[in-house]
N, C-alpha and C positions, 0 to 999 in steps of 0.2 A: 503565435501567442501574443496577446495584447496585455502588456504590463507597463506600468509607469514607475519610474525610479523612486519618486517620493511617496508612492502608495504603500500604506501599511497592509500587509497580507498575512494570512495564516493558512497552514496546510492541515488537512484532516484526511488521514490515510486509513481506509478500511483494509486492514492487513490481509485478510483472507481473499477479498475481492481483487486487490491489486496483484497479489501473488498469482491468482488464477488467470488474470489477464496477461501477465508477463509470461506465464507458462504456456498459454495458448499461442503466444507469439514466438515461443522458443528461445527465451533469453532469461538470464538472472539479473536482478537489479542490484546495483552497487548503491547502497543507501547513503554512503558518504557523498558520492557524486550527485545523487538525487537532491540532497539538501543544498549542495553548492550551486546547482543549476538554478533553483528557485530563489535562493538567497541573493544571487547575483542579478536578479531581475527586479528587485524592489526591496523594501524594508520588511524582511520576514520577521514577524513578531514571535511566532510559535509554530512548531511542527508537531502535530499530534499523531500518534500511531496507535490503532485500536486492534486488540487481538484477545481472544479467549485462551485460557491456559488449562491444560489437563493436569490437575494438581494432585490427583489420587494415585499417581504413578511415581516410582522412585526417581525416574529421570524424565523430564519433559524435553523433547527434541527441539522445541521452539524457545526454550529458556535462554540458550546462548545468544540468540538473536535479540531477544528482549533486553538482556543485560547490556549487549553492545550498543543498541540504540539508545538506551537510557543514559549511557555515559558519553554519547556522541551527538548531542544536540536535539534529540527527540524527547517529547513529553509522552510517556507511555501511559496508556489507559488499558487496564486489563481486568478480567474477572474470571472466576472459575467456570469451567464448562459444567453442564448438567447432563447426567446420563439417564436415559430412559429406554424402555422396551416398546417397540411399535406393535401394531396389530398382528404382525406375523412372527412375533417373538424375537425379532432381531434387535441387537444392542445398537443404540444410536446415541450420539453425543450432540448436545445443543450448545451452540456458542455464538449467538447473535449479538452484535455490538451496535446495532442501529440506533437504539434509544440513547446510549451514551454519546454517540457521535452527534446526534441531532441536538441534544441538550447543550453540549459544548459549543456547537456552531451558533446557536441562538444567544448564548451568553457572550461569546467572543465578538459577534458581529457589531456590537456597540463600540468596539475599540479598534476596528480595522475597516479598510475600504474595499478589501478584496478577499473573498473566501475561495480556497482551492480544495475541491473535494476529489479524492482519489477513489472513485467507485462508479460502477455503472448501474447500480441498483435503482430501479424505477420508483421504489418507495420514497426516495429522496426528492422527488419532483416537488411535492408540496413544501418541503423544507426550503428548497431553493427559491420557490416563489415567495415564501414568507420573508426570507432574508433580503430578497430584491426589493420588497416593499419598504424596507428600512433604508433604502438607498445604497446598498452594498452590492458590488459586482460579484458574480459567482462563475468560476471556471470549473469544469468537470474534466478529469483526466481518466480515460479508459480507452477501449479500443473497439472499432467496428470491423477490424481486419482479421480477427480470429474466427474460428468456425466452431460454434456459432458466435456471433458478435457478443461482446460482454456488456455493452452499454445499451440500456433501454432507450427506445426512440423518444419517449416522452421526456426523459431526463435530459437527453441531448438537446432537444428543442427548447426546453425551458432555460437552460444555462445561457449566460451571456457569451460564453466562450467555451467551445469544446476542444480539448487538446488530445490529439491522437497519440496514444502511448507508443505506437511503433515509430512515430516521428521523433520521439525522445530517445529511442533506443541507442543511437550512436553516442549520446551524451551521458546516459545513466546505466548502461549495461556494464557488467563486470568485464574488465579488460582481459584479453587472452594473450598468451605468449607461447611461442613455439619451443618445445623441448627437443634438444638435439642429442643424437647418439654420439659415441666417442669419435666417429668420423666427421662430425660436424654437420650431419644431415638431419633436417627436421623430421621427427617421427610421430609427434602427436601435438595437438594444441590443447592446452589446459588453462583454466582460469588462474589469474594471478591471485595470490593471497590477499585477503582483505586487511585493513590496517591492524586488526587483531585476530588472533587464532580463533577466538570465539565466533567471529563473523563467518569464517570459513566453515567451521563445524555446523553452524546454523544453516547455511546455504545447502549443505549436503543432506540435512535431515528435515528441512522445512516441509518437503513434500509429504513425508510420513505424518507429520503433525496435522497439516491442513486437511489431508484426506480423511482423517479421523473425525474432524469437527464438521458436523452437518449444520449449515447455516439455516436455522429454522426461525421463521418470523414469529 
């Protein structure tokens, strides 16, 4: 990763896309560690996290994660999902946050020297190009090592710096600890609890929420 200590940077996380990339690599992200990693590489001005919320249900499984992030250094950008029925009569949920992310990037790029986008969506290629014309460097965080790869080739080529998510895994994955039986023998490996109980609950239910949200352009 190419970072400069005095460089002002901002993170823009496409929540659904990053979740899918991490899941494809078989690990869960510790968002506290993620923030610390990038804050330690420069002057991190802001970390935005984008996600749609299913608000017509009594309990949204992603809400604990949103609340935890909101209290722990992330700027949350959310909007309600929209439900529709496709041509086959199947219930679908639309929750695309691309426009919100792109607008915030364009507004923020006048105040920073480095934009870090956590997404592999090829639709962001033109956004990256527009930001680069303003003299701002752009890094893209995603993965080529999942099956299929999560990052579009055109986005990876356009970025000044591509950061492979799997290379970050040792630094940002949720730590695991061995649980021992009464005889002192390890019997299972479990994730350690996040700084707050809400984060643990969110990690367990995030898959359910993200699978319900269809990312429709």
